[in-house]
Jmol script that loads the backbone (N, CA, C; Angstrom):
load data "model"
ATOM      1  N   MET A   1      23.320  77.345 -83.217  1.00  0.00           N
ATOM      2  CA  MET A   1      24.168  76.456 -82.380  1.00  0.00           C
ATOM      3  C   MET A   1      24.606  75.276 -83.240  1.00  0.00           C
ATOM      4  N   ASP A   2      25.913  75.142 -83.405  1.00  0.00           N
ATOM      5  CA  ASP A   2      26.487  74.097 -84.238  1.00  0.00           C
ATOM      6  C   ASP A   2      27.229  73.120 -83.354  1.00  0.00           C
ATOM      7  N   ILE A   3      26.669  71.896 -83.282  1.00  0.00           N
ATOM      8  CA  ILE A   3      27.318  70.851 -82.508  1.00  0.00           C
ATOM      9  C   ILE A   3      28.085  69.922 -83.484  1.00  0.00           C
ATOM     10  N   ARG A   4      29.397  69.881 -83.260  1.00  0.00           N
ATOM     11  CA  ARG A   4      30.246  68.964 -84.155  1.00  0.00           C
ATOM     12  C   ARG A   4      30.227  67.581 -83.467  1.00  0.00           C
ATOM     13  N   THR A   5      29.971  66.624 -84.312  1.00  0.00           N
ATOM     14  CA  THR A   5      29.890  65.235 -83.818  1.00  0.00           C
ATOM     15  C   THR A   5      30.992  64.381 -84.561  1.00  0.00           C
ATOM     16  N   LEU A   6      31.342  63.309 -83.912  1.00  0.00           N
ATOM     17  CA  LEU A   6      32.347  62.329 -84.498  1.00  0.00           C
ATOM     18  C   LEU A   6      31.671  60.969 -84.528  1.00  0.00           C
ATOM     19  N   THR A   7      32.067  60.194 -85.491  1.00  0.00           N
ATOM     20  CA  THR A   7      31.628  58.803 -85.574  1.00  0.00           C
ATOM     21  C   THR A   7      32.536  57.966 -84.705  1.00  0.00           C
ATOM     22  N   SER A   8      32.135  56.703 -84.546  1.00  0.00           N
ATOM     23  CA  SER A   8      32.951  55.756 -83.716  1.00  0.00           C
ATOM     24  C   SER A   8      34.336  55.675 -84.339  1.00  0.00           C
ATOM     25  N   LYS A   9      34.395  55.541 -85.663  1.00  0.00           N
ATOM     26  CA  LYS A   9      35.717  55.382 -86.347  1.00  0.00           C
ATOM     27  C   LYS A   9      36.570  56.626 -86.133  1.00  0.00           C
ATOM     28  N   GLU A  10      35.958  57.827 -86.205  1.00  0.00           N
ATOM     29  CA  GLU A  10      36.721  59.043 -86.031  1.00  0.00           C
ATOM     30  C   GLU A  10      37.212  59.148 -84.541  1.00  0.00           C
ATOM     31  N   VAL A  11      36.400  58.675 -83.596  1.00  0.00           N
ATOM     32  CA  VAL A  11      36.810  58.721 -82.206  1.00  0.00           C
ATOM     33  C   VAL A  11      38.037  57.784 -81.983  1.00  0.00           C
ATOM     34  N   MET A  12      37.982  56.614 -82.618  1.00  0.00           N
ATOM     35  CA  MET A  12      39.100  55.655 -82.548  1.00  0.00           C
ATOM     36  C   MET A  12      40.411  56.231 -83.135  1.00  0.00           C
ATOM     37  N   GLU A  13      40.268  56.942 -84.252  1.00  0.00           N
ATOM     38  CA  GLU A  13      41.410  57.606 -84.852  1.00  0.00           C
ATOM     39  C   GLU A  13      41.975  58.701 -83.936  1.00  0.00           C
ATOM     40  N   VAL A  14      41.068  59.583 -83.464  1.00  0.00           N
ATOM     41  CA  VAL A  14      41.490  60.684 -82.588  1.00  0.00           C
ATOM     42  C   VAL A  14      42.175  60.182 -81.358  1.00  0.00           C
ATOM     43  N   LEU A  15      41.610  59.121 -80.683  1.00  0.00           N
ATOM     44  CA  LEU A  15      42.181  58.611 -79.497  1.00  0.00           C
ATOM     45  C   LEU A  15      43.332  57.584 -79.735  1.00  0.00           C
ATOM     46  N   ASN A  16      43.507  57.232 -81.033  1.00  0.00           N
ATOM     47  CA  ASN A  16      44.492  56.267 -81.393  1.00  0.00           C
ATOM     48  C   ASN A  16      44.340  54.959 -80.633  1.00  0.00           C
ATOM     49  N   ILE A  17      43.166  54.348 -80.712  1.00  0.00           N
ATOM     50  CA  ILE A  17      42.818  53.143 -80.034  1.00  0.00           C
ATOM     51  C   ILE A  17      42.239  52.148 -81.039  1.00  0.00           C
ATOM     52  N   SER A  18      42.275  50.892 -80.627  1.00  0.00           N
ATOM     53  CA  SER A  18      41.735  49.835 -81.494  1.00  0.00           C
ATOM     54  C   SER A  18      40.257  49.675 -81.244  1.00  0.00           C
ATOM     55  N   ARG A  19      39.574  48.900 -82.069  1.00  0.00           N
ATOM     56  CA  ARG A  19      38.143  48.597 -81.895  1.00  0.00           C
ATOM     57  C   ARG A  19      37.902  47.860 -80.541  1.00  0.00           C
ATOM     58  N   PRO A  20      38.721  46.887 -80.217  1.00  0.00           N
ATOM     59  CA  PRO A  20      38.438  46.212 -78.871  1.00  0.00           C
ATOM     60  C   PRO A  20      38.569  47.209 -77.679  1.00  0.00           C
ATOM     61  N   THR A  21      39.549  48.075 -77.749  1.00  0.00           N
ATOM     62  CA  THR A  21      39.695  49.083 -76.654  1.00  0.00           C
ATOM     63  C   THR A  21      38.501  50.031 -76.673  1.00  0.00           C
ATOM     64  N   PHE A  22      38.092  50.470 -77.826  1.00  0.00           N
ATOM     65  CA  PHE A  22      36.966  51.342 -77.977  1.00  0.00           C
ATOM     66  C   PHE A  22      35.714  50.659 -77.358  1.00  0.00           C
ATOM     67  N   ASP A  23      35.451  49.375 -77.738  1.00  0.00           N
ATOM     68  CA  ASP A  23      34.290  48.634 -77.192  1.00  0.00           C
ATOM     69  C   ASP A  23      34.401  48.474 -75.700  1.00  0.00           C
ATOM     70  N   LYS A  24      35.595  48.239 -75.200  1.00  0.00           N
ATOM     71  CA  LYS A  24      35.809  48.068 -73.771  1.00  0.00           C
ATOM     72  C   LYS A  24      35.407  49.437 -73.079  1.00  0.00           C
ATOM     73  N   TRP A  25      35.907  50.521 -73.585  1.00  0.00           N
ATOM     74  CA  TRP A  25      35.680  51.846 -72.938  1.00  0.00           C
ATOM     75  C   TRP A  25      34.207  52.225 -73.033  1.00  0.00           C
ATOM     76  N   MET A  26      33.557  51.774 -74.081  1.00  0.00           N
ATOM     77  CA  MET A  26      32.092  52.017 -74.193  1.00  0.00           C
ATOM     78  C   MET A  26      31.337  51.224 -73.153  1.00  0.00           C
ATOM     79  N   LYS A  27      31.771  49.943 -73.003  1.00  0.00           N
ATOM     80  CA  LYS A  27      31.108  49.104 -72.025  1.00  0.00           C
ATOM     81  C   LYS A  27      31.396  49.608 -70.600  1.00  0.00           C
ATOM     82  N   GLU A  28      32.564  50.111 -70.327  1.00  0.00           N
ATOM     83  CA  GLU A  28      32.861  50.688 -69.034  1.00  0.00           C
ATOM     84  C   GLU A  28      32.349  52.124 -68.874  1.00  0.00           C
ATOM     85  N   ARG A  29      31.721  52.636 -69.894  1.00  0.00           N
ATOM     86  CA  ARG A  29      31.123  54.009 -69.871  1.00  0.00           C
ATOM     87  C   ARG A  29      32.173  55.089 -69.678  1.00  0.00           C
ATOM     88  N   LYS A  30      33.412  54.811 -70.199  1.00  0.00           N
ATOM     89  CA  LYS A  30      34.394  55.890 -70.139  1.00  0.00           C
ATOM     90  C   LYS A  30      34.123  56.934 -71.196  1.00  0.00           C
ATOM     91  N   LEU A  31      33.557  56.466 -72.301  1.00  0.00           N
ATOM     92  CA  LEU A  31      33.127  57.349 -73.399  1.00  0.00           C
ATOM     93  C   LEU A  31      31.648  57.581 -73.380  1.00  0.00           C
ATOM     94  N   LYS A  32      31.291  58.814 -73.600  1.00  0.00           N
ATOM     95  CA  LYS A  32      29.846  59.174 -73.665  1.00  0.00           C
ATOM     96  C   LYS A  32      29.449  59.342 -75.085  1.00  0.00           C
ATOM     97  N   GLY A  33      28.512  58.471 -75.515  1.00  0.00           N
ATOM     98  CA  GLY A  33      28.075  58.521 -76.900  1.00  0.00           C
ATOM     99  C   GLY A  33      26.526  58.601 -76.975  1.00  0.00           C
ATOM    100  N   TYR A  34      26.083  58.937 -78.136  1.00  0.00           N
ATOM    101  CA  TYR A  34      24.644  59.125 -78.371  1.00  0.00           C
ATOM    102  C   TYR A  34      24.255  58.159 -79.562  1.00  0.00           C
ATOM    103  N   LYS A  35      23.350  57.272 -79.325  1.00  0.00           N
ATOM    104  CA  LYS A  35      22.916  56.378 -80.434  1.00  0.00           C
ATOM    105  C   LYS A  35      21.854  57.048 -81.263  1.00  0.00           C
ATOM    106  N   VAL A  36      22.122  57.173 -82.523  1.00  0.00           N
ATOM    107  CA  VAL A  36      21.141  57.800 -83.443  1.00  0.00           C
ATOM    108  C   VAL A  36      20.916  56.725 -84.552  1.00  0.00           C
ATOM    109  N   GLY A  37      19.695  56.143 -84.427  1.00  0.00           N
ATOM    110  CA  GLY A  37      19.428  54.970 -85.364  1.00  0.00           C
ATOM    111  C   GLY A  37      20.340  53.861 -85.001  1.00  0.00           C
ATOM    112  N   ARG A  38      21.148  53.408 -85.955  1.00  0.00           N
ATOM    113  CA  ARG A  38      22.066  52.302 -85.693  1.00  0.00           C
ATOM    114  C   ARG A  38      23.508  52.775 -85.439  1.00  0.00           C
ATOM    115  N   LYS A  39      23.689  54.095 -85.505  1.00  0.00           N
ATOM    116  CA  LYS A  39      25.010  54.630 -85.322  1.00  0.00           C
ATOM    117  C   LYS A  39      25.236  55.290 -84.022  1.00  0.00           C
ATOM    118  N   TRP A  40      26.486  55.295 -83.583  1.00  0.00           N
ATOM    119  CA  TRP A  40      26.877  56.039 -82.374  1.00  0.00           C
ATOM    120  C   TRP A  40      27.547  57.346 -82.822  1.00  0.00           C
ATOM    121  N   LEU A  41      27.130  58.427 -82.202  1.00  0.00           N
ATOM    122  CA  LEU A  41      27.792  59.722 -82.418  1.00  0.00           C
ATOM    123  C   LEU A  41      28.330  60.269 -81.114  1.00  0.00           C
ATOM    124  N   PHE A  42      29.396  61.043 -81.208  1.00  0.00           N
ATOM    125  CA  PHE A  42      30.080  61.566 -80.036  1.00  0.00           C
ATOM    126  C   PHE A  42      30.273  63.036 -80.251  1.00  0.00           C
ATOM    127  N   LYS A  43      30.034  63.838 -79.204  1.00  0.00           N
ATOM    128  CA  LYS A  43      30.241  65.227 -79.274  1.00  0.00           C
ATOM    129  C   LYS A  43      31.798  65.499 -79.265  1.00  0.00           C
ATOM    130  N   GLU A  44      32.260  66.262 -80.169  1.00  0.00           N
ATOM    131  CA  GLU A  44      33.678  66.552 -80.281  1.00  0.00           C
ATOM    132  C   GLU A  44      34.211  67.171 -79.057  1.00  0.00           C
ATOM    133  N   ASP A  45      33.497  68.132 -78.461  1.00  0.00           N
ATOM    134  CA  ASP A  45      33.972  68.765 -77.221  1.00  0.00           C
ATOM    135  C   ASP A  45      34.067  67.819 -76.039  1.00  0.00           C
ATOM    136  N   GLU A  46      33.265  66.792 -75.987  1.00  0.00           N
ATOM    137  CA  GLU A  46      33.288  65.833 -74.920  1.00  0.00           C
ATOM    138  C   GLU A  46      34.487  64.898 -75.127  1.00  0.00           C
ATOM    139  N   ILE A  47      34.820  64.542 -76.361  1.00  0.00           N
ATOM    140  CA  ILE A  47      35.968  63.743 -76.638  1.00  0.00           C
ATOM    141  C   ILE A  47      37.235  64.483 -76.302  1.00  0.00           C
ATOM    142  N   MET A  48      37.262  65.829 -76.666  1.00  0.00           N
ATOM    143  CA  MET A  48      38.432  66.646 -76.377  1.00  0.00           C
ATOM    144  C   MET A  48      38.593  66.767 -74.803  1.00  0.00           C
ATOM    145  N   ALA A  49      37.555  66.887 -74.067  1.00  0.00           N
ATOM    146  CA  ALA A  49      37.613  66.943 -72.627  1.00  0.00           C
ATOM    147  C   ALA A  49      38.189  65.612 -72.073  1.00  0.00           C
ATOM    148  N   PHE A  50      37.760  64.561 -72.694  1.00  0.00           N
ATOM    149  CA  PHE A  50      38.205  63.190 -72.309  1.00  0.00           C
ATOM    150  C   PHE A  50      39.696  63.134 -72.494  1.00  0.00           C
ATOM    151  N   ILE A  51      40.198  63.644 -73.581  1.00  0.00           N
ATOM    152  CA  ILE A  51      41.635  63.662 -73.869  1.00  0.00           C
ATOM    153  C   ILE A  51      42.363  64.521 -72.833  1.00  0.00           C
ATOM    154  N   GLU A  52      41.861  65.719 -72.570  1.00  0.00           N
ATOM    155  CA  GLU A  52      42.528  66.625 -71.695  1.00  0.00           C
ATOM    156  C   GLU A  52      42.619  66.017 -70.262  1.00  0.00           C
ATOM    157  N   LYS A  53      41.661  65.163 -69.869  1.00  0.00           N
ATOM    158  CA  LYS A  53      41.739  64.488 -68.549  1.00  0.00           C
ATOM    159  C   LYS A  53      42.817  63.456 -68.551  1.00  0.00           C
ATOM    160  N   GLY A  54      43.377  63.108 -69.718  1.00  0.00           N
ATOM    161  CA  GLY A  54      44.387  62.077 -69.717  1.00  0.00           C
ATOM    162  C   GLY A  54      43.783  60.687 -69.720  1.00  0.00           C
ATOM    163  N   ALA A  55      42.607  60.571 -70.024  1.00  0.00           N
ATOM    164  CA  ALA A  55      41.886  59.260 -69.960  1.00  0.00           C
ATOM    165  C   ALA A  55      42.252  58.295 -71.048  1.00  0.00           C
ATOM    166  N   ASN A  56      42.980  58.803 -72.030  1.00  0.00           N
ATOM    167  CA  ASN A  56      43.329  57.920 -73.195  1.00  0.00           C
ATOM    168  C   ASN A  56      44.685  57.302 -73.036  1.00  0.00           C
ATOM    169  N   ILE A  57      45.298  57.377 -71.817  1.00  0.00           N
ATOM    170  CA  ILE A  57      46.602  56.745 -71.595  1.00  0.00           C
ATOM    171  C   ILE A  57      46.382  55.262 -71.614  1.00  0.00           C
ATOM    172  N   PRO A  58      47.022  54.560 -72.567  1.00  0.00           N
ATOM    173  CA  PRO A  58      46.760  53.087 -72.627  1.00  0.00           C
ATOM    174  C   PRO A  58      47.313  52.347 -71.419  1.00  0.00           C
ATOM    175  N   ASP A  59      46.581  51.322 -71.055  1.00  0.00           N
ATOM    176  CA  ASP A  59      47.009  50.439 -70.008  1.00  0.00           C
ATOM    177  C   ASP A  59      47.679  49.237 -70.677  1.00  0.00           C
ATOM    178  N   THR A  60      48.901  49.378 -71.049  1.00  0.00           N
ATOM    179  CA  THR A  60      49.604  48.342 -71.871  1.00  0.00           C
ATOM    180  C   THR A  60      49.781  47.028 -71.138  1.00  0.00           C
ATOM    181  N   GLU A  61      49.899  47.110 -69.824  1.00  0.00           N
ATOM    182  CA  GLU A  61      50.052  45.876 -69.043  1.00  0.00           C
ATOM    183  C   GLU A  61      48.762  44.958 -69.187  1.00  0.00           C
ATOM    184  N   SER A  62      47.594  45.526 -69.003  1.00  0.00           N
ATOM    185  CA  SER A  62      46.369  44.773 -69.120  1.00  0.00           C
ATOM    186  C   SER A  62      46.127  44.405 -70.590  1.00  0.00           C
ATOM    187  N   ASP A  63      46.506  45.287 -71.563  1.00  0.00           N
ATOM    188  CA  ASP A  63      46.355  44.948 -72.991  1.00  0.00           C
ATOM    189  C   ASP A  63      47.296  43.817 -73.382  1.00  0.00           C
ATOM    190  N   ASP A  64      48.529  43.746 -72.799  1.00  0.00           N
ATOM    191  CA  ASP A  64      49.395  42.600 -73.018  1.00  0.00           C
ATOM    192  C   ASP A  64      48.870  41.319 -72.499  1.00  0.00           C
ATOM    193  N   ALA A  65      48.272  41.371 -71.326  1.00  0.00           N
ATOM    194  CA  ALA A  65      47.677  40.175 -70.707  1.00  0.00           C
ATOM    195  C   ALA A  65      46.465  39.697 -71.557  1.00  0.00           C
ATOM    196  N   GLU A  66      45.665  40.618 -71.969  1.00  0.00           N
ATOM    197  CA  GLU A  66      44.517  40.252 -72.804  1.00  0.00           C
ATOM    198  C   GLU A  66      45.030  39.562 -74.113  1.00  0.00           C
ATOM    199  N   LEU A  67      46.038  40.175 -74.729  1.00  0.00           N
ATOM    200  CA  LEU A  67      46.612  39.621 -75.978  1.00  0.00           C
ATOM    201  C   LEU A  67      47.120  38.220 -75.684  1.00  0.00           C
ATOM    202  N   ALA A  68      47.811  38.018 -74.607  1.00  0.00           N
ATOM    203  CA  ALA A  68      48.376  36.691 -74.241  1.00  0.00           C
ATOM    204  C   ALA A  68      47.196  35.656 -74.154  1.00  0.00           C
ATOM    205  N   LYS A  69      46.160  36.037 -73.504  1.00  0.00           N
ATOM    206  CA  LYS A  69      45.027  35.147 -73.340  1.00  0.00           C
ATOM    207  C   LYS A  69      44.404  34.759 -74.703  1.00  0.00           C
ATOM    208  N   ARG A  70      44.293  35.802 -75.539  1.00  0.00           N
ATOM    209  CA  ARG A  70      43.665  35.551 -76.871  1.00  0.00           C
ATOM    210  C   ARG A  70      44.591  34.620 -77.708  1.00  0.00           C
ATOM    211  N   LYS A  71      45.897  34.805 -77.569  1.00  0.00           N
ATOM    212  CA  LYS A  71      46.847  33.963 -78.366  1.00  0.00           C
ATOM    213  C   LYS A  71      46.764  32.508 -77.803  1.00  0.00           C
ATOM    214  N   ALA A  72      46.595  32.353 -76.480  1.00  0.00           N
ATOM    215  CA  ALA A  72      46.466  31.032 -75.898  1.00  0.00           C
ATOM    216  C   ALA A  72      45.241  30.329 -76.459  1.00  0.00           C
ATOM    217  N   VAL A  73      44.119  31.047 -76.633  1.00  0.00           N
ATOM    218  CA  VAL A  73      42.912  30.432 -77.185  1.00  0.00           C
ATOM    219  C   VAL A  73      43.167  30.029 -78.577  1.00  0.00           C
ATOM    220  N   VAL A  74      43.777  30.812 -79.404  1.00  0.00           N
ATOM    221  CA  VAL A  74      44.066  30.480 -80.771  1.00  0.00           C
ATOM    222  C   VAL A  74      44.994  29.300 -80.861  1.00  0.00           C
ATOM    223  N   ASP A  75      46.007  29.292 -80.024  1.00  0.00           N
ATOM    224  CA  ASP A  75      46.961  28.110 -80.035  1.00  0.00           C
ATOM    225  C   ASP A  75      46.279  26.839 -79.701  1.00  0.00           C
ATOM    226  N   LYS A  76      45.341  26.893 -78.710  1.00  0.00           N
ATOM    227  CA  LYS A  76      44.635  25.679 -78.266  1.00  0.00           C
ATOM    228  C   LYS A  76      43.707  25.166 -79.478  1.00  0.00           C
ATOM    229  N   ILE A  77      43.047  26.095 -80.107  1.00  0.00           N
ATOM    230  CA  ILE A  77      42.174  25.743 -81.255  1.00  0.00           C
ATOM    231  C   ILE A  77      43.009  25.094 -82.350  1.00  0.00           C
ATOM    232  N   LEU A  78      44.118  25.756 -82.685  1.00  0.00           N
ATOM    233  CA  LEU A  78      44.941  25.244 -83.764  1.00  0.00           C
ATOM    234  C   LEU A  78      45.541  23.852 -83.439  1.00  0.00           C
ATOM    235  N   SER A  79      45.929  23.673 -82.169  1.00  0.00           N
ATOM    236  CA  SER A  79      46.476  22.400 -81.807  1.00  0.00           C
ATOM    237  C   SER A  79      45.390  21.315 -81.891  1.00  0.00           C
ATOM    238  N   LYS A  80      44.175  21.555 -81.540  1.00  0.00           N
ATOM    239  CA  LYS A  80      43.082  20.607 -81.620  1.00  0.00           C
ATOM    240  C   LYS A  80      42.821  20.336 -83.089  1.00  0.00           C
ATOM    241  N   SER A  81      42.833  21.343 -83.944  1.00  0.00           N
ATOM    242  CA  SER A  81      42.462  21.102 -85.384  1.00  0.00           C
ATOM    243  C   SER A  81      43.559  20.250 -86.089  1.00  0.00           C
ATOM    244  N   VAL A  82      44.773  20.412 -85.630  1.00  0.00           N
ATOM    245  CA  VAL A  82      45.848  19.582 -86.276  1.00  0.00           C
ATOM    246  C   VAL A  82      45.709  18.144 -85.787  1.00  0.00           C
ATOM    247  N   LYS A  83      45.408  17.937 -84.508  1.00  0.00           N
ATOM    248  CA  LYS A  83      45.317  16.590 -83.919  1.00  0.00           C
ATOM    249  C   LYS A  83      44.084  15.760 -84.442  1.00  0.00           C
ATOM    250  N   MET A  84      42.973  16.520 -84.724  1.00  0.00           N
ATOM    251  CA  MET A  84      41.760  15.869 -85.030  1.00  0.00           C
ATOM    252  C   MET A  84      41.419  16.012 -86.496  1.00  0.00           C
ATOM    253  N   GLU A  85      41.785  14.990 -87.263  1.00  0.00           N
ATOM    254  CA  GLU A  85      41.392  15.066 -88.695  1.00  0.00           C
ATOM    255  C   GLU A  85      39.913  15.037 -88.847  1.00  0.00           C
ATOM    256  N   GLY A  86      39.473  15.726 -89.845  1.00  0.00           N
ATOM    257  CA  GLY A  86      38.015  15.724 -90.214  1.00  0.00           C
ATOM    258  C   GLY A  86      37.159  16.615 -89.366  1.00  0.00           C
ATOM    259  N   MET A  87      37.787  17.571 -88.598  1.00  0.00           N
ATOM    260  CA  MET A  87      36.974  18.525 -87.807  1.00  0.00           C
ATOM    261  C   MET A  87      36.258  19.443 -88.782  1.00  0.00           C
ATOM    262  N   THR A  88      35.102  19.734 -88.504  1.00  0.00           N
ATOM    263  CA  THR A  88      34.279  20.661 -89.320  1.00  0.00           C
ATOM    264  C   THR A  88      34.489  22.090 -88.763  1.00  0.00           C
ATOM    265  N   ALA A  89      34.084  23.081 -89.454  1.00  0.00           N
ATOM    266  CA  ALA A  89      34.169  24.452 -88.972  1.00  0.00           C
ATOM    267  C   ALA A  89      33.306  24.571 -87.709  1.00  0.00           C
ATOM    268  N   ALA A  90      32.216  23.945 -87.596  1.00  0.00           N
ATOM    269  CA  ALA A  90      31.388  23.962 -86.353  1.00  0.00           C
ATOM    270  C   ALA A  90      32.096  23.407 -85.201  1.00  0.00           C
ATOM    271  N   ASP A  91      32.867  22.347 -85.440  1.00  0.00           N
ATOM    272  CA  ASP A  91      33.703  21.728 -84.397  1.00  0.00           C
ATOM    273  C   ASP A  91      34.777  22.694 -83.867  1.00  0.00           C
ATOM    274  N   LEU A  92      35.391  23.462 -84.777  1.00  0.00           N
ATOM    275  CA  LEU A  92      36.441  24.380 -84.433  1.00  0.00           C
ATOM    276  C   LEU A  92      35.775  25.562 -83.638  1.00  0.00           C
ATOM    277  N   VAL A  93      34.661  25.997 -84.002  1.00  0.00           N
ATOM    278  CA  VAL A  93      33.935  27.093 -83.280  1.00  0.00           C
ATOM    279  C   VAL A  93      33.623  26.631 -81.909  1.00  0.00           C
ATOM    280  N   ARG A  94      33.068  25.447 -81.763  1.00  0.00           N
ATOM    281  CA  ARG A  94      32.723  24.888 -80.485  1.00  0.00           C
ATOM    282  C   ARG A  94      33.977  24.743 -79.582  1.00  0.00           C
ATOM    283  N   ALA A  95      35.054  24.275 -80.130  1.00  0.00           N
ATOM    284  CA  ALA A  95      36.292  24.132 -79.404  1.00  0.00           C
ATOM    285  C   ALA A  95      36.781  25.478 -78.932  1.00  0.00           C
ATOM    286  N   GLY A  96      36.680  26.494 -79.781  1.00  0.00           N
ATOM    287  CA  GLY A  96      37.090  27.893 -79.467  1.00  0.00           C
ATOM    288  C   GLY A  96      36.291  28.439 -78.312  1.00  0.00           C
ATOM    289  N   ARG A  97      35.012  28.219 -78.367  1.00  0.00           N
ATOM    290  CA  ARG A  97      34.136  28.680 -77.302  1.00  0.00           C
ATOM    291  C   ARG A  97      34.437  28.024 -75.954  1.00  0.00           C
ATOM    292  N   GLU A  98      34.757  26.725 -76.007  1.00  0.00           N
ATOM    293  CA  GLU A  98      35.101  26.004 -74.773  1.00  0.00           C
ATOM    294  C   GLU A  98      36.410  26.546 -74.194  1.00  0.00           C
ATOM    295  N   GLU A  99      37.411  26.725 -75.050  1.00  0.00           N
ATOM    296  CA  GLU A  99      38.698  27.202 -74.553  1.00  0.00           C
ATOM    297  C   GLU A  99      38.581  28.653 -74.051  1.00  0.00           C
ATOM    298  N   ARG A 100      37.767  29.472 -74.719  1.00  0.00           N
ATOM    299  CA  ARG A 100      37.594  30.868 -74.284  1.00  0.00           C
ATOM    300  C   ARG A 100      36.934  30.877 -72.905  1.00  0.00           C
ATOM    301  N   GLU A 101      36.025  29.946 -72.631  1.00  0.00           N
ATOM    302  CA  GLU A 101      35.366  29.900 -71.364  1.00  0.00           C
ATOM    303  C   GLU A 101      36.374  29.506 -70.299  1.00  0.00           C
ATOM    304  N   VAL A 102      37.257  28.525 -70.642  1.00  0.00           N
ATOM    305  CA  VAL A 102      38.280  28.054 -69.621  1.00  0.00           C
ATOM    306  C   VAL A 102      39.220  29.235 -69.288  1.00  0.00           C
ATOM    307  N   ILE A 103      39.645  29.919 -70.361  1.00  0.00           N
ATOM    308  CA  ILE A 103      40.706  30.955 -70.155  1.00  0.00           C
ATOM    309  C   ILE A 103      40.098  32.238 -69.599  1.00  0.00           C
ATOM    310  N   PHE A 104      39.004  32.716 -70.167  1.00  0.00           N
ATOM    311  CA  PHE A 104      38.362  33.983 -69.730  1.00  0.00           C
ATOM    312  C   PHE A 104      37.379  33.851 -68.596  1.00  0.00           C
ATOM    313  N   GLY A 105      36.885  32.619 -68.353  1.00  0.00           N
ATOM    314  CA  GLY A 105      35.929  32.415 -67.280  1.00  0.00           C
ATOM    315  C   GLY A 105      34.565  32.802 -67.607  1.00  0.00           C
TER     316      GLY A 105
END
end "model"
wireframe off; spacefill off
backbone 0.3
color backbone group
């Protein structure tokens, strides 16, 4: 019995999805994987069944909204860093976390 497996990277390539989408689908349990040590492996036949169900159709509307939110966070951080001379990297990280909480809740 020969079970063909795929790595996370191979699954992302087959499904033509980005890392954030892959992580989101894993969190939502849309993808079934098996953790072996520190790596995730996926049965090729299960990924092919996932594709056949049409589950890989991207939700571009929600992806666009997510991208807009992320851009807003970056813009806020950059505007603060320009206005406040002498900000350290830690200050920027803290500002980013605060803005992310405001935008993403």
